[in-house]
C-alpha positions in Angstrom: -6.9 9.5 -6.3 -8.6 6.2 -6.4 -11.2 4.4 -8.4 -14.7 4.4 -6.9 -17.3 1.7 -6.9 -18.8 3.0 -10.1 -15.3 3.2 -11.7 -15.2 6.9 -11.4 -11.9 8.6 -10.3 -12.3 10.1 -6.9 -10.1 11.8 -4.3 -9.8 10.6 -0.7 -12.9 12.7 0.3 -15.1 11.0 -2.3 -15.1 14.0 -4.7 -15.1 13.0 -8.4 -12.3 14.1 -10.7 -13.9 16.1 -13.6 -12.9 16.1 -17.3 -12.3 19.2 -19.4 -16.1 19.5 -19.9 -16.8 19.4 -16.2 -18.2 15.8 -16.2 -17.1 13.0 -13.9 -14.5 10.6 -15.4 -15.6 7.0 -15.6 -13.0 4.4 -16.6 -13.8 1.2 -18.4 -11.9 -2.0 -17.4 -8.4 -2.2 -18.9 -4.9 -0.8 -18.9 -5.0 2.9 -18.2 -2.5 5.6 -19.2 -2.6 9.3 -18.5 -0.6 11.6 -20.8 1.2 14.8 -19.7 -1.7 16.7 -21.2 -4.2 14.9 -19.0 -5.6 12.6 -21.7 -6.8 9.3 -20.3 -6.6 6.3 -22.5 -7.8 2.8 -21.7 -6.8 0.0 -24.1 -5.4 2.7 -26.4 -8.8 4.3 -26.6 -9.2 8.0 -25.5 -11.7 8.0 -22.6 -11.5 11.6 -21.2 -9.2 14.5 -20.7 -8.6 15.8 -17.1 -9.7 19.4 -16.7 -6.6 21.6 -16.2 -7.5 25.2 -15.4 -5.8 28.5 -14.7 -7.3 31.4 -12.8 -7.9 33.0 -9.4 -9.0 30.2 -7.1 -10.5 30.5 -3.6 -9.9 27.7 -1.1 -13.1 26.3 0.2 -11.4 23.7 2.5 -10.7 20.0 2.4 -8.6 20.4 -0.8 -11.6 22.0 -2.7 -11.2 25.3 -4.6 -13.7 27.5 -6.5 -13.2 30.1 -9.2 -15.3 32.6 -11.1 -12.7 33.1 -13.8 -11.0 29.7 -14.3 -10.2 28.9 -17.9 -8.6 25.9 -19.6 -4.8 26.1 -19.8 -3.0 24.1 -22.4 0.4 24.9 -20.9 -0.3 22.8 -17.7 0.8 19.2 -17.5 0.2 16.2 -15.2 2.4 13.3 -14.2 1.0 9.8 -13.8 2.1 8.1 -10.6 3.9 11.1 -9.2 3.6 12.7 -5.8 3.7 16.4 -5.3 6.7 17.5 -3.4 6.8 19.9 -0.6 7.8 23.5 -1.1 9.6 23.6 2.2 13.2 22.5 2.8 12.9 20.5 6.0 16.6 20.7 7.0 16.9 24.5 6.6 13.5 25.0 8.4 14.7 22.9 11.3 17.9 24.8 11.5 15.9 28.1 11.6 13.7 26.7 14.3 16.7 25.7 16.4 18.3 29.2 16.0 15.0 30.9 16.9 14.6 28.7 19.9 18.2 29.5 21.1 17.6 33.2 20.7 14.3 32.9 22.7 16.1 31.0 25.5 18.9 33.7 25.5 16.3 36.5 25.8 14.5 34.6 28.5 17.7 34.1 30.5 18.5 37.8 30.0 15.1 38.8 31.4 15.5 36.4 34.4 18.9 37.9 35.2 17.6 41.4 34.9 14.7 40.5 37.2 17.2 39.0 39.7 19.4 42.1 39.6 16.4 44.4 40.1 15.3 42.3 43.2 18.8 42.5 44.6 18.9 46.3 44.1 15.5 46.7 45.7 16.6 44.6 48.8 19.8 46.6 49.0 18.0 49.9 49.0 15.4 48.7 51.5 18.1 47.6 54.0 19.6 51.1 54.2 
């Protein structure tokens, strides 16, 4: 997220971050803090609370989601300054890719050898 020209919090696509009432969050000048519950304070004054929802969401693309049944969820938390981690273990995924590639190469060699043997058999039968 970043701060837009009008001091509204925006994502990289220019979409505004909404508060718990569905309104864009506009920050005044000053030291900003975001609590784990999503409450935004500037100069120790509560400005807004980030909307945290639970429900069945449908992806619309470009990191945008829509839901007909989303409801506020008090159990959800946010972390200020944190980056979301990947749900993929890169090392084990690379190992799996290497294993699959080796099995593919082995199967490919087996097919090539079988084709070569079939050609030799065909030539042998034709020369009789």
